[in-house]
N, C-alpha and C positions, 0 to 999 in steps of 0.2 A: 504495499500500499504505499501510496507515496504521500510524501508528509502535505500536500496542498489537499489530495482528495482523504487523509486524516482530518485534516484542521476544519475541512468542511463538515464533515461526520461528528464530529467532538462539537461544532457550534451549534448543529443541526439538535445534537441531544442538550445542549446549554439551551438552546432556545428554548426548546421545549418545555424541558424543567423551570423556566423562570416562574412562569404562573401559573403551574401547575399544582396541583390539590397533591395532601401529604401520601393521598393512595396511586395518582399519576407519577408520581415523584418516585416512588417503592416501585411501579411497573417500569419504570425507567431505568432506574436504577437496576434492575433484573435483568432487564434487556440488555445493558452493557455488560453484567456478567457473563449472559449467556454467550455473548458475541465475545470476549476476553477467553472463556473458557473451548471455546471450537476451534481458538489459533493453535496454531503448534509453538514449541516452546522459543525456535528463534523470533516466530513472528510476536510474541507476548513483550519479548525485547523491544523489540520496534516499536509495539504497542504504546508501552509504558513510556518511553522515549519521546516518542509523538505526543502523548496527552498531557505530559509534564512541561513540553514546548508550548503545548498551547495553554495551558492552564498559567503558566510563568506571563505570557504575554496577554491573557485577557484581564488578568491581575494590575498589569503595567498598565492596561489600558483603561481601566477602571479606576486606578490611582490618578491616573495625568484626568479623566472626566471631574473626579471630584475634588482638584486640585485647581481645576479650571472654574469649576461653580461657587468655589471657597475665596476665589480671587489670589492662590498662592502659586498659580502655574509658576515655575522655574522661566527665570529670567533667558530670553536668548543668548546666547554667547557668540 
């Protein structure tokens, strides 16, 4: 799975879970667990790396958005 394809897939799960109920979120988490369980061991390592990269990028984006809303955006250098 290429990173772009994986990122799109992770983003789709993420967007689905944003406004999901607890039950819907549990179903989404179970779906992700099933996808992970279906992977070969070497694919699991790649999946984990790509998931971590996606999460780091999302957290950085959220931090930047939050800082911009608070008026604390870093100064351009």
